[in-house]
Jmol script that loads the backbone (N, CA, C; Angstrom):
load data "model"
ATOM      1  N   MET A   1     -15.087  12.964 -11.599  1.00  0.00           N
ATOM      2  CA  MET A   1     -16.053  11.975 -11.145  1.00  0.00           C
ATOM      3  C   MET A   1     -16.907  12.506  -9.998  1.00  0.00           C
ATOM      4  N   SER A   2     -16.340  13.406  -9.188  1.00  0.00           N
ATOM      5  CA  SER A   2     -17.153  13.922  -8.073  1.00  0.00           C
ATOM      6  C   SER A   2     -18.327  14.751  -8.576  1.00  0.00           C
ATOM      7  N   VAL A   3     -18.188  15.389  -9.763  1.00  0.00           N
ATOM      8  CA  VAL A   3     -19.308  16.147 -10.337  1.00  0.00           C
ATOM      9  C   VAL A   3     -20.442  15.179 -10.686  1.00  0.00           C
ATOM     10  N   GLN A   4     -20.088  14.058 -11.318  1.00  0.00           N
ATOM     11  CA  GLN A   4     -21.093  13.055 -11.645  1.00  0.00           C
ATOM     12  C   GLN A   4     -21.680  12.465 -10.360  1.00  0.00           C
ATOM     13  N   GLY A   5     -20.833  12.238  -9.369  1.00  0.00           N
ATOM     14  CA  GLY A   5     -21.310  11.719  -8.091  1.00  0.00           C
ATOM     15  C   GLY A   5     -22.300  12.661  -7.434  1.00  0.00           C
ATOM     16  N   GLN A   6     -22.026  13.968  -7.472  1.00  0.00           N
ATOM     17  CA  GLN A   6     -22.953  14.935  -6.894  1.00  0.00           C
ATOM     18  C   GLN A   6     -24.263  14.957  -7.672  1.00  0.00           C
ATOM     19  N   ALA A   7     -24.175  14.808  -8.991  1.00  0.00           N
ATOM     20  CA  ALA A   7     -25.396  14.772  -9.812  1.00  0.00           C
ATOM     21  C   ALA A   7     -26.262  13.567  -9.434  1.00  0.00           C
ATOM     22  N   ILE A   8     -25.638  12.423  -9.178  1.00  0.00           N
ATOM     23  CA  ILE A   8     -26.371  11.229  -8.750  1.00  0.00           C
ATOM     24  C   ILE A   8     -27.022  11.483  -7.396  1.00  0.00           C
ATOM     25  N   ALA A   9     -26.274  12.062  -6.479  1.00  0.00           N
ATOM     26  CA  ALA A   9     -26.811  12.371  -5.145  1.00  0.00           C
ATOM     27  C   ALA A   9     -27.943  13.393  -5.230  1.00  0.00           C
ATOM     28  N   ASP A  10     -27.814  14.368  -6.130  1.00  0.00           N
ATOM     29  CA  ASP A  10     -28.863  15.379  -6.291  1.00  0.00           C
ATOM     30  C   ASP A  10     -30.174  14.743  -6.764  1.00  0.00           C
ATOM     31  N   ILE A  11     -30.082  13.760  -7.658  1.00  0.00           N
ATOM     32  CA  ILE A  11     -31.289  13.057  -8.123  1.00  0.00           C
ATOM     33  C   ILE A  11     -31.947  12.339  -6.942  1.00  0.00           C
ATOM     34  N   TRP A  12     -31.131  11.715  -6.093  1.00  0.00           N
ATOM     35  CA  TRP A  12     -31.671  11.035  -4.912  1.00  0.00           C
ATOM     36  C   TRP A  12     -32.396  12.051  -4.020  1.00  0.00           C
ATOM     37  N   ASP A  13     -31.724  13.167  -3.731  1.00  0.00           N
ATOM     38  CA  ASP A  13     -32.335  14.203  -2.884  1.00  0.00           C
ATOM     39  C   ASP A  13     -33.648  14.708  -3.471  1.00  0.00           C
ATOM     40  N   GLN A  14     -33.661  15.017  -4.763  1.00  0.00           N
ATOM     41  CA  GLN A  14     -34.860  15.553  -5.404  1.00  0.00           C
ATOM     42  C   GLN A  14     -36.010  14.553  -5.328  1.00  0.00           C
ATOM     43  N   THR A  15     -35.693  13.285  -5.555  1.00  0.00           N
ATOM     44  CA  THR A  15     -36.717  12.239  -5.529  1.00  0.00           C
ATOM     45  C   THR A  15     -37.270  12.072  -4.121  1.00  0.00           C
ATOM     46  N   PHE A  16     -36.390  12.032  -3.120  1.00  0.00           N
ATOM     47  CA  PHE A  16     -36.835  11.937  -1.726  1.00  0.00           C
ATOM     48  C   PHE A  16     -37.668  13.151  -1.348  1.00  0.00           C
ATOM     49  N   ASN A  17     -37.175  14.339  -1.677  1.00  0.00           N
ATOM     50  CA  ASN A  17     -37.825  15.571  -1.226  1.00  0.00           C
ATOM     51  C   ASN A  17     -39.186  15.814  -1.875  1.00  0.00           C
ATOM     52  N   LYS A  18     -39.426  15.236  -3.047  1.00  0.00           N
ATOM     53  CA  LYS A  18     -40.769  15.377  -3.618  1.00  0.00           C
ATOM     54  C   LYS A  18     -41.697  14.261  -3.157  1.00  0.00           C
ATOM     55  N   GLY A  19     -41.177  13.341  -2.327  1.00  0.00           N
ATOM     56  CA  GLY A  19     -42.018  12.313  -1.719  1.00  0.00           C
ATOM     57  C   GLY A  19     -42.301  11.113  -2.596  1.00  0.00           C
ATOM     58  N   ASP A  20     -41.556  10.941  -3.683  1.00  0.00           N
ATOM     59  CA  ASP A  20     -41.792   9.832  -4.603  1.00  0.00           C
ATOM     60  C   ASP A  20     -40.947   8.629  -4.184  1.00  0.00           C
ATOM     61  N   THR A  21     -41.385   7.946  -3.130  1.00  0.00           N
ATOM     62  CA  THR A  21     -40.582   6.853  -2.596  1.00  0.00           C
ATOM     63  C   THR A  21     -40.565   5.642  -3.532  1.00  0.00           C
ATOM     64  N   ALA A  22     -41.587   5.449  -4.371  1.00  0.00           N
ATOM     65  CA  ALA A  22     -41.555   4.356  -5.351  1.00  0.00           C
ATOM     66  C   ALA A  22     -40.406   4.594  -6.339  1.00  0.00           C
ATOM     67  N   ALA A  23     -40.280   5.826  -6.830  1.00  0.00           N
ATOM     68  CA  ALA A  23     -39.168   6.159  -7.734  1.00  0.00           C
ATOM     69  C   ALA A  23     -37.837   6.081  -7.000  1.00  0.00           C
ATOM     70  N   LEU A  24     -37.841   6.428  -5.728  1.00  0.00           N
ATOM     71  CA  LEU A  24     -36.620   6.350  -4.923  1.00  0.00           C
ATOM     72  C   LEU A  24     -36.133   4.903  -4.861  1.00  0.00           C
ATOM     73  N   GLY A  25     -37.037   3.974  -4.635  1.00  0.00           N
ATOM     74  CA  GLY A  25     -36.669   2.560  -4.586  1.00  0.00           C
ATOM     75  C   GLY A  25     -36.040   2.083  -5.882  1.00  0.00           C
ATOM     76  N   LYS A  26     -36.459   2.663  -7.000  1.00  0.00           N
ATOM     77  CA  LYS A  26     -35.921   2.267  -8.309  1.00  0.00           C
ATOM     78  C   LYS A  26     -34.493   2.752  -8.542  1.00  0.00           C
ATOM     79  N   LEU A  27     -33.979   3.609  -7.656  1.00  0.00           N
ATOM     80  CA  LEU A  27     -32.584   4.055  -7.761  1.00  0.00           C
ATOM     81  C   LEU A  27     -31.625   3.017  -7.179  1.00  0.00           C
ATOM     82  N   TYR A  28     -32.168   1.937  -6.619  1.00  0.00           N
ATOM     83  CA  TYR A  28     -31.372   0.869  -6.002  1.00  0.00           C
ATOM     84  C   TYR A  28     -31.404  -0.375  -6.875  1.00  0.00           C
ATOM     85  N   SER A  29     -30.340  -1.170  -6.823  1.00  0.00           N
ATOM     86  CA  SER A  29     -30.318  -2.438  -7.545  1.00  0.00           C
ATOM     87  C   SER A  29     -31.277  -3.419  -6.876  1.00  0.00           C
ATOM     88  N   ARG A  30     -31.596  -4.504  -7.567  1.00  0.00           N
ATOM     89  CA  ARG A  30     -32.523  -5.504  -7.008  1.00  0.00           C
ATOM     90  C   ARG A  30     -32.039  -6.043  -5.672  1.00  0.00           C
ATOM     91  N   ASP A  31     -30.719  -6.138  -5.503  1.00  0.00           N
ATOM     92  CA  ASP A  31     -30.165  -6.645  -4.246  1.00  0.00           C
ATOM     93  C   ASP A  31     -29.541  -5.526  -3.417  1.00  0.00           C
ATOM     94  N   GLY A  32     -29.913  -4.278  -3.718  1.00  0.00           N
ATOM     95  CA  GLY A  32     -29.396  -3.136  -2.973  1.00  0.00           C
ATOM     96  C   GLY A  32     -29.821  -3.159  -1.515  1.00  0.00           C
ATOM     97  N   LYS A  33     -28.971  -2.614  -0.652  1.00  0.00           N
ATOM     98  CA  LYS A  33     -29.256  -2.578   0.782  1.00  0.00           C
ATOM     99  C   LYS A  33     -29.128  -1.161   1.315  1.00  0.00           C
ATOM    100  N   VAL A  34     -30.013  -0.839   2.249  1.00  0.00           N
ATOM    101  CA  VAL A  34     -29.902   0.368   3.058  1.00  0.00           C
ATOM    102  C   VAL A  34     -29.635  -0.106   4.481  1.00  0.00           C
ATOM    103  N   ILE A  35     -28.554   0.391   5.058  1.00  0.00           N
ATOM    104  CA  ILE A  35     -28.201   0.062   6.433  1.00  0.00           C
ATOM    105  C   ILE A  35     -28.205   1.366   7.221  1.00  0.00           C
ATOM    106  N   PRO A  36     -29.333   1.673   7.891  1.00  0.00           N
ATOM    107  CA  PRO A  36     -29.432   2.928   8.637  1.00  0.00           C
ATOM    108  C   PRO A  36     -28.604   2.888   9.920  1.00  0.00           C
ATOM    109  N   ALA A  37     -28.147   4.036  10.338  1.00  0.00           N
ATOM    110  CA  ALA A  37     -27.385   4.141  11.585  1.00  0.00           C
ATOM    111  C   ALA A  37     -28.223   3.597  12.730  1.00  0.00           C
ATOM    112  N   GLY A  38     -27.729   2.573  13.394  1.00  0.00           N
ATOM    113  CA  GLY A  38     -28.424   2.016  14.548  1.00  0.00           C
ATOM    114  C   GLY A  38     -29.695   1.262  14.236  1.00  0.00           C
ATOM    115  N   GLY A  39     -29.979   1.021  12.960  1.00  0.00           N
ATOM    116  CA  GLY A  39     -31.234   0.361  12.600  1.00  0.00           C
ATOM    117  C   GLY A  39     -31.016  -0.969  11.914  1.00  0.00           C
ATOM    118  N   THR A  40     -32.108  -1.573  11.505  1.00  0.00           N
ATOM    119  CA  THR A  40     -32.096  -2.848  10.804  1.00  0.00           C
ATOM    120  C   THR A  40     -32.009  -2.592   9.310  1.00  0.00           C
ATOM    121  N   SER A  41     -31.181  -3.361   8.609  1.00  0.00           N
ATOM    122  CA  SER A  41     -31.023  -3.160   7.172  1.00  0.00           C
ATOM    123  C   SER A  41     -32.280  -3.596   6.427  1.00  0.00           C
ATOM    124  N   VAL A  42     -32.494  -2.959   5.285  1.00  0.00           N
ATOM    125  CA  VAL A  42     -33.583  -3.323   4.383  1.00  0.00           C
ATOM    126  C   VAL A  42     -32.974  -3.580   3.014  1.00  0.00           C
ATOM    127  N   GLN A  43     -33.640  -4.424   2.230  1.00  0.00           N
ATOM    128  CA  GLN A  43     -33.067  -4.817   0.952  1.00  0.00           C
ATOM    129  C   GLN A  43     -34.109  -4.763  -0.148  1.00  0.00           C
ATOM    130  N   GLY A  44     -33.641  -4.446  -1.355  1.00  0.00           N
ATOM    131  CA  GLY A  44     -34.481  -4.443  -2.542  1.00  0.00           C
ATOM    132  C   GLY A  44     -35.272  -3.160  -2.702  1.00  0.00           C
ATOM    133  N   PRO A  45     -35.595  -2.822  -3.937  1.00  0.00           N
ATOM    134  CA  PRO A  45     -36.298  -1.562  -4.218  1.00  0.00           C
ATOM    135  C   PRO A  45     -37.600  -1.374  -3.444  1.00  0.00           C
ATOM    136  N   GLU A  46     -38.412  -2.419  -3.302  1.00  0.00           N
ATOM    137  CA  GLU A  46     -39.693  -2.269  -2.614  1.00  0.00           C
ATOM    138  C   GLU A  46     -39.490  -2.049  -1.117  1.00  0.00           C
ATOM    139  N   GLY A  47     -38.594  -2.834  -0.518  1.00  0.00           N
ATOM    140  CA  GLY A  47     -38.317  -2.671   0.911  1.00  0.00           C
ATOM    141  C   GLY A  47     -37.713  -1.325   1.223  1.00  0.00           C
ATOM    142  N   ILE A  48     -36.827  -0.865   0.344  1.00  0.00           N
ATOM    143  CA  ILE A  48     -36.183   0.436   0.533  1.00  0.00           C
ATOM    144  C   ILE A  48     -37.205   1.556   0.372  1.00  0.00           C
ATOM    145  N   ALA A  49     -38.081   1.444  -0.630  1.00  0.00           N
ATOM    146  CA  ALA A  49     -39.131   2.448  -0.820  1.00  0.00           C
ATOM    147  C   ALA A  49     -40.020   2.521   0.421  1.00  0.00           C
ATOM    148  N   ALA A  50     -40.381   1.375   0.978  1.00  0.00           N
ATOM    149  CA  ALA A  50     -41.226   1.350   2.174  1.00  0.00           C
ATOM    150  C   ALA A  50     -40.502   1.959   3.372  1.00  0.00           C
ATOM    151  N   PHE A  51     -39.206   1.698   3.495  1.00  0.00           N
ATOM    152  CA  PHE A  51     -38.418   2.272   4.588  1.00  0.00           C
ATOM    153  C   PHE A  51     -38.464   3.798   4.539  1.00  0.00           C
ATOM    154  N   PHE A  52     -38.211   4.367   3.357  1.00  0.00           N
ATOM    155  CA  PHE A  52     -38.189   5.823   3.243  1.00  0.00           C
ATOM    156  C   PHE A  52     -39.591   6.423   3.319  1.00  0.00           C
ATOM    157  N   ALA A  53     -40.624   5.697   2.872  1.00  0.00           N
ATOM    158  CA  ALA A  53     -42.005   6.180   3.034  1.00  0.00           C
ATOM    159  C   ALA A  53     -42.344   6.285   4.513  1.00  0.00           C
ATOM    160  N   ASP A  54     -41.912   5.302   5.303  1.00  0.00           N
ATOM    161  CA  ASP A  54     -42.148   5.345   6.746  1.00  0.00           C
ATOM    162  C   ASP A  54     -41.419   6.529   7.375  1.00  0.00           C
ATOM    163  N   LEU A  55     -40.195   6.763   6.951  1.00  0.00           N
ATOM    164  CA  LEU A  55     -39.411   7.892   7.468  1.00  0.00           C
ATOM    165  C   LEU A  55     -40.123   9.215   7.167  1.00  0.00           C
ATOM    166  N   GLN A  56     -40.605   9.357   5.938  1.00  0.00           N
ATOM    167  CA  GLN A  56     -41.304  10.587   5.573  1.00  0.00           C
ATOM    168  C   GLN A  56     -42.614  10.736   6.339  1.00  0.00           C
ATOM    169  N   SER A  57     -43.308   9.637   6.595  1.00  0.00           N
ATOM    170  CA  SER A  57     -44.580   9.710   7.325  1.00  0.00           C
ATOM    171  C   SER A  57     -44.377  10.199   8.758  1.00  0.00           C
ATOM    172  N   LYS A  58     -43.157  10.078   9.263  1.00  0.00           N
ATOM    173  CA  LYS A  58     -42.829  10.548  10.612  1.00  0.00           C
ATOM    174  C   LYS A  58     -42.402  12.016  10.614  1.00  0.00           C
ATOM    175  N   GLY A  59     -42.386  12.644   9.426  1.00  0.00           N
ATOM    176  CA  GLY A  59     -42.088  14.070   9.346  1.00  0.00           C
ATOM    177  C   GLY A  59     -40.680  14.430   8.927  1.00  0.00           C
ATOM    178  N   PHE A  60     -39.914  13.471   8.439  1.00  0.00           N
ATOM    179  CA  PHE A  60     -38.552  13.781   7.987  1.00  0.00           C
ATOM    180  C   PHE A  60     -38.591  14.272   6.549  1.00  0.00           C
ATOM    181  N   LYS A  61     -37.839  15.355   6.291  1.00  0.00           N
ATOM    182  CA  LYS A  61     -37.899  16.021   4.984  1.00  0.00           C
ATOM    183  C   LYS A  61     -36.631  16.844   4.754  1.00  0.00           C
ATOM    184  N   ASP A  62     -36.564  17.470   3.602  1.00  0.00           N
ATOM    185  CA  ASP A  62     -35.481  18.395   3.237  1.00  0.00           C
ATOM    186  C   ASP A  62     -34.109  17.731   3.294  1.00  0.00           C
ATOM    187  N   HIS A  63     -33.982  16.588   2.629  1.00  0.00           N
ATOM    188  CA  HIS A  63     -32.717  15.847   2.616  1.00  0.00           C
ATOM    189  C   HIS A  63     -31.724  16.518   1.677  1.00  0.00           C
ATOM    190  N   LYS A  64     -30.458  16.553   2.083  1.00  0.00           N
ATOM    191  CA  LYS A  64     -29.393  17.134   1.261  1.00  0.00           C
ATOM    192  C   LYS A  64     -28.114  16.333   1.461  1.00  0.00           C
ATOM    193  N   ILE A  65     -27.549  15.857   0.358  1.00  0.00           N
ATOM    194  CA  ILE A  65     -26.275  15.143   0.349  1.00  0.00           C
ATOM    195  C   ILE A  65     -25.227  16.051  -0.269  1.00  0.00           C
ATOM    196  N   THR A  66     -24.058  16.095   0.348  1.00  0.00           N
ATOM    197  CA  THR A  66     -22.898  16.778  -0.224  1.00  0.00           C
ATOM    198  C   THR A  66     -21.820  15.728  -0.459  1.00  0.00           C
ATOM    199  N   VAL A  67     -21.536  15.436  -1.712  1.00  0.00           N
ATOM    200  CA  VAL A  67     -20.509  14.455  -2.054  1.00  0.00           C
ATOM    201  C   VAL A  67     -19.142  15.105  -1.877  1.00  0.00           C
ATOM    202  N   GLU A  68     -18.304  14.469  -1.078  1.00  0.00           N
ATOM    203  CA  GLU A  68     -16.951  14.969  -0.840  1.00  0.00           C
ATOM    204  C   GLU A  68     -15.896  14.190  -1.604  1.00  0.00           C
ATOM    205  N   ASP A  69     -16.197  12.927  -1.961  1.00  0.00           N
ATOM    206  CA  ASP A  69     -15.228  12.111  -2.679  1.00  0.00           C
ATOM    207  C   ASP A  69     -15.969  11.087  -3.529  1.00  0.00           C
ATOM    208  N   ALA A  70     -15.425  10.825  -4.707  1.00  0.00           N
ATOM    209  CA  ALA A  70     -15.968   9.815  -5.609  1.00  0.00           C
ATOM    210  C   ALA A  70     -14.809   9.005  -6.176  1.00  0.00           C
ATOM    211  N   THR A  71     -14.928   7.681  -6.096  1.00  0.00           N
ATOM    212  CA  THR A  71     -13.888   6.790  -6.603  1.00  0.00           C
ATOM    213  C   THR A  71     -14.529   5.786  -7.542  1.00  0.00           C
ATOM    214  N   LEU A  72     -14.046   5.754  -8.770  1.00  0.00           N
ATOM    215  CA  LEU A  72     -14.541   4.827  -9.780  1.00  0.00           C
ATOM    216  C   LEU A  72     -13.591   3.646  -9.877  1.00  0.00           C
ATOM    217  N   LYS A  73     -14.130   2.441  -9.727  1.00  0.00           N
ATOM    218  CA  LYS A  73     -13.370   1.190  -9.865  1.00  0.00           C
ATOM    219  C   LYS A  73     -14.126   0.311 -10.839  1.00  0.00           C
ATOM    220  N   GLY A  74     -13.769   0.397 -12.113  1.00  0.00           N
ATOM    221  CA  GLY A  74     -14.474  -0.382 -13.128  1.00  0.00           C
ATOM    222  C   GLY A  74     -15.915   0.057 -13.233  1.00  0.00           C
ATOM    223  N   GLU A  75     -16.829  -0.859 -12.943  1.00  0.00           N
ATOM    224  CA  GLU A  75     -18.264  -0.589 -13.023  1.00  0.00           C
ATOM    225  C   GLU A  75     -18.862  -0.272 -11.650  1.00  0.00           C
ATOM    226  N   THR A  76     -18.002   0.036 -10.684  1.00  0.00           N
ATOM    227  CA  THR A  76     -18.440   0.353  -9.324  1.00  0.00           C
ATOM    228  C   THR A  76     -18.018   1.772  -8.971  1.00  0.00           C
ATOM    229  N   LEU A  77     -18.913   2.527  -8.377  1.00  0.00           N
ATOM    230  CA  LEU A  77     -18.655   3.900  -7.972  1.00  0.00           C
ATOM    231  C   LEU A  77     -18.883   4.017  -6.469  1.00  0.00           C
ATOM    232  N   LEU A  78     -17.867   4.488  -5.763  1.00  0.00           N
ATOM    233  CA  LEU A  78     -17.948   4.698  -4.319  1.00  0.00           C
ATOM    234  C   LEU A  78     -18.048   6.192  -4.068  1.00  0.00           C
ATOM    235  N   LEU A  79     -19.139   6.606  -3.417  1.00  0.00           N
ATOM    236  CA  LEU A  79     -19.359   8.009  -3.081  1.00  0.00           C
ATOM    237  C   LEU A  79     -19.367   8.160  -1.570  1.00  0.00           C
ATOM    238  N   THR A  80     -18.677   9.169  -1.072  1.00  0.00           N
ATOM    239  CA  THR A  80     -18.710   9.474   0.359  1.00  0.00           C
ATOM    240  C   THR A  80     -18.937  10.964   0.537  1.00  0.00           C
ATOM    241  N   GLY A  81     -19.478  11.325   1.672  1.00  0.00           N
ATOM    242  CA  GLY A  81     -19.729  12.733   1.949  1.00  0.00           C
ATOM    243  C   GLY A  81     -20.534  12.909   3.215  1.00  0.00           C
ATOM    244  N   ARG A  82     -21.379  13.928   3.194  1.00  0.00           N
ATOM    245  CA  ARG A  82     -22.184  14.306   4.352  1.00  0.00           C
ATOM    246  C   ARG A  82     -23.658  14.340   3.945  1.00  0.00           C
ATOM    247  N   TRP A  83     -24.517  14.099   4.908  1.00  0.00           N
ATOM    248  CA  TRP A  83     -25.960  14.198   4.688  1.00  0.00           C
ATOM    249  C   TRP A  83     -26.559  15.109   5.746  1.00  0.00           C
ATOM    250  N   GLN A  84     -27.707  15.675   5.396  1.00  0.00           N
ATOM    251  CA  GLN A  84     -28.452  16.525   6.321  1.00  0.00           C
ATOM    252  C   GLN A  84     -29.935  16.296   6.049  1.00  0.00           C
ATOM    253  N   LEU A  85     -30.735  16.337   7.108  1.00  0.00           N
ATOM    254  CA  LEU A  85     -32.163  16.065   7.019  1.00  0.00           C
ATOM    255  C   LEU A  85     -32.866  16.794   8.150  1.00  0.00           C
ATOM    256  N   ASN A  86     -34.041  17.312   7.893  1.00  0.00           N
ATOM    257  CA  ASN A  86     -34.850  17.942   8.939  1.00  0.00           C
ATOM    258  C   ASN A  86     -35.964  16.993   9.350  1.00  0.00           C
ATOM    259  N   GLY A  87     -36.279  17.019  10.646  1.00  0.00           N
ATOM    260  CA  GLY A  87     -37.341  16.164  11.147  1.00  0.00           C
ATOM    261  C   GLY A  87     -37.736  16.571  12.543  1.00  0.00           C
ATOM    262  N   PRO A  88     -38.685  15.832  13.104  1.00  0.00           N
ATOM    263  CA  PRO A  88     -39.175  16.182  14.429  1.00  0.00           C
ATOM    264  C   PRO A  88     -38.100  15.989  15.498  1.00  0.00           C
ATOM    265  N   GLY A  89     -38.026  16.963  16.396  1.00  0.00           N
ATOM    266  CA  GLY A  89     -37.118  16.872  17.536  1.00  0.00           C
ATOM    267  C   GLY A  89     -37.872  16.361  18.757  1.00  0.00           C
ATOM    268  N   GLY A  90     -37.168  16.217  19.846  1.00  0.00           N
ATOM    269  CA  GLY A  90     -37.758  15.687  21.071  1.00  0.00           C
ATOM    270  C   GLY A  90     -38.902  16.521  21.616  1.00  0.00           C
ATOM    271  N   SER A  91     -38.850  17.836  21.425  1.00  0.00           N
ATOM    272  CA  SER A  91     -39.894  18.707  21.964  1.00  0.00           C
ATOM    273  C   SER A  91     -40.971  19.039  20.926  1.00  0.00           C
ATOM    274  N   GLY A  92     -40.915  18.361  19.777  1.00  0.00           N
ATOM    275  CA  GLY A  92     -41.904  18.611  18.736  1.00  0.00           C
ATOM    276  C   GLY A  92     -41.472  19.651  17.721  1.00  0.00           C
ATOM    277  N   ASP A  93     -40.392  20.372  18.009  1.00  0.00           N
ATOM    278  CA  ASP A  93     -39.866  21.343  17.059  1.00  0.00           C
ATOM    279  C   ASP A  93     -39.086  20.621  15.963  1.00  0.00           C
ATOM    280  N   THR A  94     -38.887  21.300  14.840  1.00  0.00           N
ATOM    281  CA  THR A  94     -38.072  20.747  13.765  1.00  0.00           C
ATOM    282  C   THR A  94     -36.606  20.807  14.173  1.00  0.00           C
ATOM    283  N   GLN A  95     -35.936  19.701  13.939  1.00  0.00           N
ATOM    284  CA  GLN A  95     -34.519  19.589  14.280  1.00  0.00           C
ATOM    285  C   GLN A  95     -33.749  19.182  13.034  1.00  0.00           C
ATOM    286  N   SER A  96     -32.509  19.610  12.929  1.00  0.00           N
ATOM    287  CA  SER A  96     -31.645  19.221  11.827  1.00  0.00           C
ATOM    288  C   SER A  96     -30.766  18.059  12.276  1.00  0.00           C
ATOM    289  N   TYR A  97     -30.695  17.037  11.441  1.00  0.00           N
ATOM    290  CA  TYR A  97     -29.861  15.864  11.682  1.00  0.00           C
ATOM    291  C   TYR A  97     -28.829  15.787  10.569  1.00  0.00           C
ATOM    292  N   GLY A  98     -27.715  15.126  10.806  1.00  0.00           N
ATOM    293  CA  GLY A  98     -26.719  14.972   9.763  1.00  0.00           C
ATOM    294  C   GLY A  98     -25.575  14.093  10.200  1.00  0.00           C
ATOM    295  N   GLY A  99     -24.712  13.771   9.247  1.00  0.00           N
ATOM    296  CA  GLY A  99     -23.556  12.938   9.548  1.00  0.00           C
ATOM    297  C   GLY A  99     -22.850  12.510   8.277  1.00  0.00           C
ATOM    298  N   ASN A 100     -22.107  11.422   8.390  1.00  0.00           N
ATOM    299  CA  ASN A 100     -21.368  10.858   7.266  1.00  0.00           C
ATOM    300  C   ASN A 100     -22.285   9.978   6.431  1.00  0.00           C
ATOM    301  N   TRP A 101     -21.973   9.882   5.146  1.00  0.00           N
ATOM    302  CA  TRP A 101     -22.825   9.167   4.200  1.00  0.00           C
ATOM    303  C   TRP A 101     -21.937   8.387   3.233  1.00  0.00           C
ATOM    304  N   VAL A 102     -22.342   7.159   2.893  1.00  0.00           N
ATOM    305  CA  VAL A 102     -21.614   6.317   1.936  1.00  0.00           C
ATOM    306  C   VAL A 102     -22.615   5.654   1.003  1.00  0.00           C
ATOM    307  N   ASN A 103     -22.327   5.703  -0.279  1.00  0.00           N
ATOM    308  CA  ASN A 103     -23.092   4.961  -1.281  1.00  0.00           C
ATOM    309  C   ASN A 103     -22.116   4.205  -2.164  1.00  0.00           C
ATOM    310  N   VAL A 104     -22.432   2.939  -2.421  1.00  0.00           N
ATOM    311  CA  VAL A 104     -21.696   2.128  -3.383  1.00  0.00           C
ATOM    312  C   VAL A 104     -22.683   1.815  -4.496  1.00  0.00           C
ATOM    313  N   LEU A 105     -22.327   2.202  -5.709  1.00  0.00           N
ATOM    314  CA  LEU A 105     -23.221   2.041  -6.852  1.00  0.00           C
ATOM    315  C   LEU A 105     -22.585   1.162  -7.912  1.00  0.00           C
ATOM    316  N   GLU A 106     -23.435   0.521  -8.732  1.00  0.00           N
ATOM    317  CA  GLU A 106     -22.950  -0.250  -9.863  1.00  0.00           C
ATOM    318  C   GLU A 106     -23.597   0.293 -11.132  1.00  0.00           C
ATOM    319  N   ARG A 107     -22.815   0.269 -12.197  1.00  0.00           N
ATOM    320  CA  ARG A 107     -23.349   0.709 -13.492  1.00  0.00           C
ATOM    321  C   ARG A 107     -24.271  -0.387 -14.026  1.00  0.00           C
ATOM    322  N   GLN A 108     -25.464   0.022 -14.434  1.00  0.00           N
ATOM    323  CA  GLN A 108     -26.409  -0.880 -15.081  1.00  0.00           C
ATOM    324  C   GLN A 108     -26.840  -0.205 -16.373  1.00  0.00           C
ATOM    325  N   GLY A 109     -26.206  -0.581 -17.464  1.00  0.00           N
ATOM    326  CA  GLY A 109     -26.441   0.086 -18.742  1.00  0.00           C
ATOM    327  C   GLY A 109     -25.917   1.507 -18.665  1.00  0.00           C
ATOM    328  N   ASP A 110     -26.775   2.476 -18.924  1.00  0.00           N
ATOM    329  CA  ASP A 110     -26.383   3.885 -18.855  1.00  0.00           C
ATOM    330  C   ASP A 110     -26.646   4.506 -17.485  1.00  0.00           C
ATOM    331  N   ASP A 111     -27.192   3.734 -16.565  1.00  0.00           N
ATOM    332  CA  ASP A 111     -27.582   4.253 -15.250  1.00  0.00           C
ATOM    333  C   ASP A 111     -26.696   3.688 -14.150  1.00  0.00           C
ATOM    334  N   TRP A 112     -26.762   4.337 -12.998  1.00  0.00           N
ATOM    335  CA  TRP A 112     -26.116   3.851 -11.785  1.00  0.00           C
ATOM    336  C   TRP A 112     -27.204   3.453 -10.809  1.00  0.00           C
ATOM    337  N   ARG A 113     -27.057   2.281 -10.186  1.00  0.00           N
ATOM    338  CA  ARG A 113     -27.991   1.795  -9.174  1.00  0.00           C
ATOM    339  C   ARG A 113     -27.203   1.554  -7.890  1.00  0.00           C
ATOM    340  N   THR A 114     -27.814   1.926  -6.777  1.00  0.00           N
ATOM    341  CA  THR A 114     -27.143   1.797  -5.485  1.00  0.00           C
ATOM    342  C   THR A 114     -27.175   0.351  -4.999  1.00  0.00           C
ATOM    343  N   LEU A 115     -25.990  -0.146  -4.637  1.00  0.00           N
ATOM    344  CA  LEU A 115     -25.852  -1.465  -4.023  1.00  0.00           C
ATOM    345  C   LEU A 115     -25.902  -1.370  -2.504  1.00  0.00           C
ATOM    346  N   LEU A 116     -25.274  -0.323  -1.956  1.00  0.00           N
ATOM    347  CA  LEU A 116     -25.194  -0.135  -0.510  1.00  0.00           C
ATOM    348  C   LEU A 116     -25.312   1.338  -0.185  1.00  0.00           C
ATOM    349  N   HIS A 117     -26.176   1.661   0.756  1.00  0.00           N
ATOM    350  CA  HIS A 117     -26.391   3.030   1.210  1.00  0.00           C
ATOM    351  C   HIS A 117     -26.382   2.992   2.740  1.00  0.00           C
ATOM    352  N   THR A 118     -25.471   3.715   3.339  1.00  0.00           N
ATOM    353  CA  THR A 118     -25.400   3.741   4.792  1.00  0.00           C
ATOM    354  C   THR A 118     -24.956   5.115   5.277  1.00  0.00           C
ATOM    355  N   TRP A 119     -25.224   5.388   6.541  1.00  0.00           N
ATOM    356  CA  TRP A 119     -24.885   6.687   7.118  1.00  0.00           C
ATOM    357  C   TRP A 119     -24.741   6.559   8.627  1.00  0.00           C
ATOM    358  N   ASN A 120     -24.150   7.571   9.230  1.00  0.00           N
ATOM    359  CA  ASN A 120     -24.119   7.649  10.692  1.00  0.00           C
ATOM    360  C   ASN A 120     -24.270   9.083  11.118  1.00  0.00           C
TER     361      ASN A 120
END
end "model"
wireframe off; spacefill off
backbone 0.3
color backbone group
């Protein structure tokens, strides 16, 4: 299951890194939530797409998720691991950010859609 989990995370990374935030929003369920570390949660594909478009407009790029564990419970998939992202630092130089990452997904037909995405 972790191989499938990494494949799901890789699709997210590829979509984010090519700047297609509309397609990124479609990877979430209609009631999906993103809860950023220290930030306000956003909900739904359009709100999530706008959140990540704003993040990219500030210069954040080169996102990479490494799935460390995947647990399947019926039609729900729990993925945990690490994330890394490059963006502007305090002095204007590019800085690398990273931490823990959690995604809870639900099966919708043949696809998986994210219900909850959070990190620290």
